[in-house]
C-alpha positions in Angstrom: -3.9 -16.4 16.7 -6.7 -16.2 14.9 -6.1 -14.5 12.2 -10.4 -14.3 11.0 -12.0 -12.4 13.5 -11.4 -9.2 11.4 -12.8 -10.4 8.2 -16.5 -10.2 6.8 -17.4 -13.2 5.5 -15.7 -15.0 8.2 -18.2 -13.3 11.2 -21.0 -16.1 10.5 -18.1 -19.2 11.6 -18.3 -19.5 15.4 -14.4 -17.8 17.0 -13.8 -21.5 17.7 -14.2 -22.3 14.3 -12.2 -19.4 13.3 -9.4 -20.5 15.6 -9.8 -24.3 14.4 -9.0 -22.8 10.5 -6.1 -20.2 11.8 -4.3 -23.0 13.6 -4.2 -24.9 10.2 -2.8 -21.9 8.2 0.4 -20.4 8.0 2.1 -16.7 7.4 3.9 -15.9 4.0 5.8 -12.5 4.0 6.4 -11.1 0.8 9.1 -8.3 -0.3 8.1 -5.6 -2.5 7.5 -7.2 -6.7 7.9 -10.8 -5.1 5.0 -13.3 -7.1 2.7 -15.1 -5.0 1.2 -17.0 -8.0 1.4 -16.8 -11.5 -1.4 -16.6 -14.4 -2.0 -20.7 -15.0 -0.5 -21.9 -11.8 -2.1 -24.9 -10.3 -3.8 -23.4 -7.1 -4.0 -25.1 -3.7 -4.7 -22.0 -1.5 -6.5 -18.8 -1.0 -5.1 -16.1 1.3 -6.3 -13.1 3.3 -3.4 -9.9 3.1 -3.0 -8.7 6.9 -0.7 -6.4 5.8 0.9 -4.5 2.5 -1.0 -4.4 -0.9 -1.2 -6.8 -3.8 -1.3 -6.0 -7.2 -3.7 -8.8 -9.5 -2.7 -8.5 -13.0 -3.1 -10.4 -16.1 -1.4 -11.1 -19.5 -3.8 -9.4 -22.4 -2.0 -9.6 -25.6 1.6 -10.8 -24.1 1.6 -7.2 -21.9 0.6 -7.6 -18.3 -2.4 -5.2 -17.1 -3.4 -4.6 -14.0 -6.7 -5.7 -12.8 -7.1 -4.8 -9.5 -4.8 -3.1 -6.4 -5.8 -5.7 -2.5 -5.2 -4.2 0.9 -5.3 -5.6 4.4 -8.2 -7.8 4.8 -9.0 -8.8 1.5 -8.7 -12.4 0.4 -6.5 -13.0 -2.9 -7.0 -16.1 -5.3 -10.9 -17.0 -3.5 -12.1 -17.7 -8.0 -9.5 -21.2 -8.0 -11.4 -22.1 -4.4 -14.2 -23.1 -7.4 -11.8 -24.6 -9.7 -13.4 -22.9 -12.7 -11.0 -22.3 -14.4 -9.1 -25.2 -12.7 -6.0 -22.9 -13.0 -5.1 -19.3 -11.4 -6.3 -17.1 -14.1 -4.9 -13.7 -13.1 -0.7 -13.2 -11.3 -0.9 -11.7 -7.7 2.2 -9.7 -7.1 3.5 -7.8 -3.7 3.7 -4.2 -5.1 5.0 -3.3 -1.2 6.2 -5.8 1.8 2.9 -7.7 2.4 2.1 -10.2 4.7 -0.6 -12.8 4.3 -2.4 -15.6 6.4 -1.8 -19.0 3.9 -5.2 -21.2 3.8 -5.1 -24.6 2.4 -8.3 -25.5 0.6 -8.6 -28.8 2.2 -8.4 -26.5 5.7 -11.2 -24.4 4.2 -13.3 -27.6 2.7 -13.4 -28.8 6.4 -15.2 -25.6 7.6 -17.3 -25.1 5.2 -18.7 -28.3 5.2 -20.0 -27.3 8.9 -20.8 -24.0 7.6 -22.4 -24.0 4.1 -23.3 -20.3 4.4 -19.7 -19.4 4.7 -18.9 -21.2 1.0 -21.8 -18.7 -0.3 -19.8 -15.6 0.7 -16.8 -16.6 -0.5 
């Protein structure tokens, strides 16, 4: 299954490369209020939301503050791909039941080596 054909930034790579990247991905299902990752976790993947909604939260003065809501076809965790900072700088929590595509960084790096323009778009 090609998870990336509907995501604008992945339109610059060929359909075959989209399918190759999809082969290295897995689906992850989250129930409402389940945590995808927490602030300060070591990152290893970025995610594309297939359905549902993800809330991005950050602790400020000890209290969780919502920074954003993300929906279908949006990416989550892409800032960690660049390793600055080398840990998650916010938490991601399912606001409702959600399904995400998990892209491990090493798989994405292989596609980016062939398509450097994708790195700029991310």
